[in-house]
N, C-alpha and C positions, 0 to 999 in steps of 0.2 A: 700866229703859228701854233704848233702843237703845244700841249702842256709839257712842263718839265718832267723828266723821267721820275718814275717811282723807284727809289733805291732800297725798298724793303725786300727785294728779291722775290722768290717764288712763294714765300710764306711769311709768317709774322716775324721771323728773324732772318736778317740778310746773311750772305756768305761772309761778309766782312765782320759782322758782329760775332758770328760763330767762330771764325778764325781768331779774332781778338780775345774772346773769352777763353778759348782753349790755350792760346799762348800765355795769357796772364795767369791762368790757374796753374799751368805747368811751372812757370817761372816763380810764382809766389811759393809754391810747394818746395821748389829747389832752394829758394832764398831762405825759407824757414829752416830747412835742414842744414844749410850752410852756416847760418847765423848761430844755431845751437852748437854745431860741431866746432866752429872757430872759437866760440866763447869757451867751451870746455877745453879745447887745445890751448888757448891762451892762459887759462887758469893753471892747468897742469904743467904747461911748458914755461911758465913765468915770462910771458911775452906781452908787453903792453901794446905793441904794434898789432898783434893778432886780436887782442880784446877790442881795440879801436876799430879794426877791420870788421869784426863781428857786429859791432854797433852800426857801422856804416851799411853793412849788408841788410840788417833788420829794417832800415829805412826803405829798402827796395820793395818791401811788402806793401807799404803805403803807396809807393809809385804804381804798383800793379793794380791796386784798388782804384786809383785815380784814372788809370787807363780804361778799366772796365766801365766805370761810371760815365766818363767822358764820351766814349765811343757809343755806348748804348743810348745816351741822350741824343747824340748827334745823328743817329740813324732813325730817330722818330720821324714819322711822316709829317709833312707840312700840315698846319692847321690854321684856324681863323686868325689866331694871334701871331703865327709865324708862317706866313704864306710862302716864304722862300726856303723853308726847312730849318733844321737845327745844326747844320754841318759845322758852324763856327764854334760850337761847344767843344769840338775836338781841338781847335786851336787853343782854347782856354786851358784845357787839360794839359796840352803840350807846354804852355807857359808855366803852369804849376810844376811840371816835371823839371823844367829848366831852373826854376827857383830851388827845387830840392837839390839838383846838381850844384847850383851855386853855393848853397849852404854846406853841402858835403865838401866841395873844394876848399872853401874858406876854413872849415873845421880842420881838415887834414893839414892845410898849410899853416894855420895858426898854431896848432898843437906841436907840429914839427919844428916851427921857428922858435917857439918857447923852449923846447928841449935843447936846441942848439945854443940859444942865447944864454940860458941859465947854466949850461954844462951838466944838466941833470942826467943826460944820457950816459955819462961816465959812471954813475952810481947804480945803473940798472944791472940786475943779474942777467947773465948770459942765458938766452932762451934755450929750451930743450929741443930735441929732435922732433917731437910731436908737433911743435909749432911750425917748423920748417915744412913738414909733410902737409900740414893743413894749408899753408900758403900755396904750395904747388897744386894741391887739389882744388883750392878756390880759384886759382888762375885758370885752370883747365875748364872747370864748370862754368865760370862766368863768361869766358870767351865762347863756349858752346851756346850759352844763352843769348849772347850778342848775335851770333850767326843765325840762330834759330829765329829770333825775333826780327832780324833785319830782312830775312827772306820774305816774311809777310808784309813788312813795311814797304818793300819795293813792289810787291805784287799788288797791293791795294793803294799805293801812293799815299801812305798814311804818315802824317807828321807826328802823330801821337806815338805810333809804334816805333817810328824812327827815334824819337826822343827816348823811349823806354829801352830800345836797343843800345843806344849810346850810354844810357844809365848803367847797363850791364857792363859795357866796355870800360866805363870809368871805374867800376869795381874791380875789373881785371887789372887795370893800371894800378889801383891801390894795392891789389894783391902782389903785383910785381914789386912795389915799394916795400911791402911787408917781407917779401921773400928776400930781397937784397939786404934789408935791414937786419933780418934775423940771421941770414947767412954771414953778414959782416960782423954782427955782434958775436956770433959763435967763433969767428976767426980773430976776434979782438979789435976789429975796426968798428967801434960802436957808433961812430958819427954817421955811418952810411944809412942807418935806419931813419933818423929825422931828415937827413939831407935828401934822400930819395922821396920822402913825403912832401917836401917843399916843391921839388921838380914836378911830381905827379899832380900836385894841386893846380899847377898852371894848365896842364892838359885838361883837367876836369873843368876848370873855369872857362877855357876856350870852347869846349864842347857845349857848356851851358849857354854861352853867348850866341853860338851858331844856331842852336835850337830855338832860343828866344827870338832871334832876328827872323828866322824863317816863319815861325808861328805868327809873329806880328804882321809880317808881309801878307800872309794868308788871311789875316783878320781885317786888314784895312784895304781890301780890294786891290792888291798889287797885281800888275799885269802878268800875263802868262809868259813863259819862256819865249824869247825872240825867235828861236828856231821853229818852235811849234806854231807861232803866228805866221811865219813864212809859209809853212806847209798848209795852214788853213787858207791863206790867200791862193795858193796854187791849186788846191782841191776845188775851191769855189770857182776860180777863174777857168778851170779846165772843164767845168760842166757845160753841157750843150745848152745854148740859149743865153748864157751869161756873157754879156759884152764887156763888163768891167767890174772890178771890186772898188767901190767908191769910198768905203769906210770900214774899218775893222777896229774893234776894241774888245779886250778880254779882261776878265777879273777872276782872281782866285777866291773861292768861297769854301773855306775848310779844305778838304782834299779834292774838291770838285772845281770845275771851271765853267763860267758863263761866257758866251760869245755874242757880241752884237755886231751885225754885218749888214752893210748896204751894198746891193748889187745893181748893175745897170742892165736893163732888159729892153729889147726892141719896143719902141713906143707904139707900134702898130699891132702888137699882140693884144689879145683880149685879156680882161681881168682874170678870167679862169686860167688861161695859158700862163700868164705871169705868175699867178699863185702856184701853179703846178711846178714851175721852175724853182721858185723859192722853197717850196716844200721838199723838193728833191734835193736841193743843196743842204737844207736843214738835216734831212735824214742821212745824207752821205757823210756829213761832218760828225754827227753823233755816232754813226757806225764806225767811222775811222778812229775816233778818240773816245774810248770808254770812260775816261775821266771827265768828259764834258757832260755837265748836267743838263744844259739847255742852250739852244742856239736861237737867237731872234734875228730873222732875216727881213729886211726892208727892201722894197723894189723901187728903183728910180727909172723913169722912162728915158731911153736913149734914142 
C-alpha cells in the first residue's frame, strides 16, 4: 500500500509544532511572571503557603521546556534508524511531566502533613492581604492557562499538551489551597492552610497517575478506542467491492494510530481491480480519521 503520511505539514515545521511552541512560550512567560510575583507577595505578606506556591509554579517552566523538546523531536521525519518516525518521544515527554506532577503532589502533601503533625502552623504569622490577592490572581491565570493549552491538546490529540494542561490545572488547585489557607489564617483558623494542601495533593497525584497511564498505553501499542474501531469496520465494509472485513487490529503510536486490515474481495476480480479496492479503502480511512498515520490493507479472495 501507500507510504505512511508525512506529518511535517507544508513546510519544515508542522502546524502541531508551531502551535505547541506558541502555547509553551506563552505559558512559560506567564509562569515566570507568576512565580516572581507570588514569591514577592509571599515575602511581603509573610505567607509560607504563597512562597511554596511560587516554587511550585517555577517548576512549570521546566515542564514547558520538556513539552517543546519532546514535540519537536516527535515531529521529525522518519529516517533510516527510525523508519516508523519519532512520535513515541512525545509519550516519553508526557511521562516526564507525569513524574513532575507526582513530585509536586508529594511535596505539597508532605509539607502540609508535617505542619499539621507538628502543630507548627499555630506559630505562623497571619499572612497579609497581598498574599490573598496573589492567590486569587494565580488561580485565575493558571485556570486560563489550562483552558488555553487544553484547546490545542484536543485539537491535535496530544498527550503531551494534555499533560501540560493538567499541570496548569494542578497549579490552579494548589492556588485554591493557598487561597483557603491564607483566608483561613487571616480569620484565625490556621489549620485550613495545611489541611487544604493535603486534600489538593491527592488531586495532583490522581492527575499524575492518569497521565502516566495514558502515556504508557500509547507507548506499548495499546489498541485504539473500541468505538473508533467499530467505525473503521463500518467504513471498510460499506465500500463497494468489499465482501467482508476479516481482520482488524489497531495500535496507538504516540498521538497517531496504525491500522492493519484484511478485507474479503470477489476471487474472480483481477489483481489490479482488487488492489484498486484496497487502495480506495486505505484512502477513505485516512481521510475519515486525521489521527491515523497509516492503514495497511490486505486482500483475501472470497
